C-alpha positions as CSV (number, residue, x, y, z in Angstrom):
1,M,89.1,-5.8,79.7
2,Y,88.5,-5.0,76.0
3,L,87.3,-8.5,75.4
4,N,84.8,-8.3,78.3
5,N,83.4,-5.0,77.0
6,S,83.0,-6.5,73.5
7,K,81.2,-9.5,74.9
8,T,78.9,-7.3,76.9
9,I,78.1,-5.1,73.8
10,Y,77.5,-8.3,71.8
11,D,75.1,-9.7,74.3
12,N,73.2,-6.4,74.5
13,L,72.9,-6.2,70.7
14,K,71.8,-9.8,70.6
15,K,69.0,-9.1,73.2
16,K,67.9,-6.0,71.3
17,C,67.8,-7.8,68.0
18,S,65.9,-10.7,69.6
19,S,63.4,-8.2,71.0
20,Y,63.0,-6.5,67.6
21,V,62.5,-9.8,65.8
22,T,59.8,-10.8,68.4
23,T,58.1,-7.4,68.0
24,L,58.2,-7.7,64.2
25,V,56.8,-11.2,64.2
26,V,53.9,-10.0,66.5
27,V,53.1,-7.0,64.3
28,V,53.2,-9.0,61.1
29,S,51.0,-11.7,62.6
30,W,48.4,-9.2,63.7
31,M,48.5,-7.6,60.2
32,L,48.0,-11.0,58.6
33,I,45.1,-11.7,60.9
34,F,43.5,-8.3,60.1
35,V,43.9,-8.9,56.3
36,I,42.4,-12.4,56.6
37,I,39.4,-11.0,58.6
38,I,38.8,-8.3,56.0
39,I,39.1,-10.7,53.1
40,G,36.8,-13.2,54.9
41,G,34.3,-10.5,55.5
42,L,34.3,-9.4,51.9
43,L,33.9,-13.0,50.7
44,Y,31.0,-13.5,53.0
45,R,29.3,-10.3,52.0
46,Y,29.6,-10.9,48.3
47,R,29.3,-14.7,48.5
48,W,26.2,-14.9,46.4
49,K,27.5,-12.6,43.7
50,I,30.7,-14.6,43.5
51,R,28.9,-17.9,43.2
52,Y,26.5,-16.4,40.7
53,L,29.3,-15.0,38.5
54,Y,31.2,-18.3,38.7
55,Y,28.3,-20.4,37.6
56,I,27.3,-18.0,34.8
57,V,30.8,-18.0,33.4
58,K,30.9,-21.8,33.7
59,S,27.5,-22.1,31.9
60,K,28.6,-19.7,29.1
61,H,31.8,-21.6,28.7
62,Q,29.8,-24.8,28.3
63,G,27.3,-23.1,25.9
64,Y,24.3,-23.4,28.2
65,V,23.6,-19.6,28.3
66,K,23.9,-16.7,25.9
67,P,24.5,-13.0,26.7
68,L,21.1,-11.3,27.2
69,Q,20.0,-8.5,24.8
70,V,17.1,-6.0,25.2
71,D,14.9,-8.1,22.9
72,T,16.1,-11.5,24.2
73,H,13.9,-14.5,23.3
74,F,14.0,-16.6,26.5
75,L,13.9,-20.4,26.3
76,Y,11.3,-20.3,29.1
77,D,8.7,-17.9,30.4
78,A,9.4,-19.1,34.0
79,F,11.7,-21.2,36.0
80,I,9.7,-22.9,38.8
81,S,11.6,-23.1,42.1
82,Y,10.0,-25.4,44.6
83,A,10.7,-28.0,47.3
84,D,10.3,-31.7,46.6
85,E,7.5,-31.9,49.2
86,D,5.5,-29.5,47.0
87,E,6.0,-31.5,43.8
88,T,2.4,-32.6,43.6
89,F,1.1,-29.0,43.6
90,V,3.6,-28.0,40.9
91,H,3.2,-30.9,38.5
92,W,-0.5,-31.6,38.9
93,T,-1.9,-28.1,39.5
94,L,0.5,-25.3,38.6
95,L,1.9,-26.8,35.3
96,K,-1.5,-28.1,34.2
97,R,-3.0,-24.6,34.6
98,I,-0.3,-22.4,33.2
99,E,1.5,-24.7,30.6
100,Q,-1.4,-26.7,29.2
101,E,-4.2,-24.2,29.5
102,R,-2.3,-20.9,29.1
103,N,0.7,-22.0,27.0
104,I,3.3,-20.6,29.3
105,R,6.7,-22.4,28.9
106,C,8.1,-23.5,32.3
107,C,11.4,-25.0,33.3
108,V,11.3,-27.5,36.2
109,H,14.4,-29.3,37.4
110,K,13.2,-32.9,37.2
111,R,12.1,-32.5,33.6
112,D,14.3,-29.8,32.0
113,F,17.7,-29.8,33.6
114,V,20.6,-30.9,31.4
115,P,21.7,-34.5,32.3
116,G,25.3,-34.9,33.5
117,N,25.6,-31.2,34.4
118,D,26.1,-30.3,38.0
119,I,23.0,-29.0,39.9
120,A,24.2,-25.5,40.6
121,T,25.1,-24.8,37.0
122,N,21.8,-26.2,35.9
123,I,20.0,-23.9,38.3
124,T,21.9,-20.8,37.3
125,S,21.5,-21.4,33.5
126,A,17.8,-22.2,33.9
127,I,17.2,-18.9,35.8
128,H,19.3,-17.0,33.2
129,N,17.3,-18.5,30.4
130,S,13.9,-17.8,31.9
131,R,12.0,-14.6,31.8
132,K,10.8,-15.0,35.4
133,T,11.5,-17.2,38.4
134,V,8.4,-18.4,40.2
135,V,9.0,-19.3,43.9
136,I,6.6,-21.8,45.4
137,M,6.8,-20.6,49.0
138,S,6.2,-23.0,51.8
139,H,7.8,-24.3,55.0
140,S,9.5,-27.0,53.0
141,F,11.0,-24.3,50.6
142,L,12.5,-22.4,53.6
143,A,14.0,-25.6,55.0
144,S,15.7,-26.5,51.7
145,D,19.2,-25.3,51.0
146,W,18.8,-25.8,47.3
147,C,15.6,-23.8,47.2
148,L,17.3,-20.9,49.1
149,F,20.2,-21.2,46.6
150,E,17.8,-20.8,43.7
151,F,16.2,-17.8,45.3
152,N,19.5,-16.1,45.9
153,M,20.7,-16.9,42.3
154,A,17.5,-15.4,41.0
155,K,18.2,-12.2,43.0
156,M,21.8,-12.1,41.6
157,E,20.4,-12.6,38.1
158,S,18.0,-9.7,38.7
159,I,20.8,-7.4,39.9
160,Y,23.7,-8.3,37.6
161,S,22.0,-9.4,34.3
162,R,18.6,-7.7,34.2
163,S,19.5,-4.1,35.4
164,S,17.8,-4.7,38.8
165,E,14.5,-5.7,37.2
166,N,12.6,-7.9,39.6
167,I,12.2,-11.3,38.0
168,I,11.0,-13.1,41.1
169,F,7.3,-13.9,41.6
170,I,6.4,-15.6,44.9
171,V,3.4,-17.9,45.2
172,F,2.5,-18.7,48.8
173,I,0.8,-22.1,49.1
174,E,1.0,-22.2,52.9
175,Q,0.3,-19.6,55.6
176,L,3.6,-18.1,56.7
177,S,4.2,-15.2,59.1
178,S,6.8,-12.5,58.6
179,K,9.0,-14.0,61.4
180,D,9.2,-17.2,59.4
181,L,10.8,-15.5,56.4
182,P,14.5,-14.6,56.0
183,L,15.1,-10.9,55.6
184,N,15.9,-11.0,51.9
185,I,12.7,-12.8,51.1
186,L,10.7,-10.6,53.5
187,E,12.0,-7.5,51.6
188,L,10.6,-8.9,48.4
189,V,7.3,-9.8,49.9
190,Q,6.9,-6.2,51.3
191,S,7.3,-4.9,47.8
192,K,4.1,-6.8,46.9
193,S,5.8,-9.2,44.4
194,Y,3.7,-12.2,45.6
195,I,0.3,-13.9,45.5
196,E,-1.4,-16.3,47.8
197,F,-3.0,-19.5,46.6
198,P,-6.8,-19.2,47.3
199,N,-9.2,-21.4,49.1
200,D,-12.4,-20.4,47.2
201,E,-13.6,-20.7,43.6
202,Y,-13.7,-16.9,42.9
203,G,-10.2,-16.5,44.3
204,D,-9.1,-19.4,42.1
205,V,-10.1,-17.6,38.9
206,V,-8.4,-14.3,40.0
207,F,-5.3,-16.2,41.1
208,W,-4.6,-17.9,37.8
209,E,-5.3,-14.7,35.8
210,K,-2.8,-12.9,38.1
211,V,-0.2,-15.6,37.5
212,K,-0.7,-15.5,33.8
213,E,-0.4,-11.7,33.8
214,S,2.7,-11.7,35.9
215,L,4.5,-14.3,33.7
216,S,3.5,-12.6,30.5
217,M,5.1,-9.3,31.3
């Protein structure tokens, strides 16, 4: 009789323990899922900041960038961000007018990037070492992952290295509607930090003077 009672008690305890273990596993699993979701959300929200800081630290470690001071002498007046499809405009029109005729020092990836260095580090250090970032806006620019990377790195540079000073200057060389633009680019356009490439002679003169003025500030 005593043995039977002991066995019954043991079986009951075993069932309860098994139930507790199952409950504990379920609770811990849900907690882990919740933590993973929170961490994933934070990583996604701050993904550009994290990438920017990573490449800046990497560039500084390799000696490609130096800490900025108030009276910093930049290597370049402007980093030119553009899609390969717009290369003709950049090299045969833009650079000719602002480098050769107006003595504005520009950084373009095919000419000035450090050989052997990875593209992302080259981009980040070029933006960091330039007073402004000029975005040549077109459909091709919006379709390029590297162009959007450059734009977002310039935004991070503005926020975290230039005390939120706007360093991005957008040049529209094609007609684009507001619905074509990502929200972060549209916000900058609405702040009037852009200019459109003209189709007339008078507008051409005003355009280049405006570009020179913006890059000399």
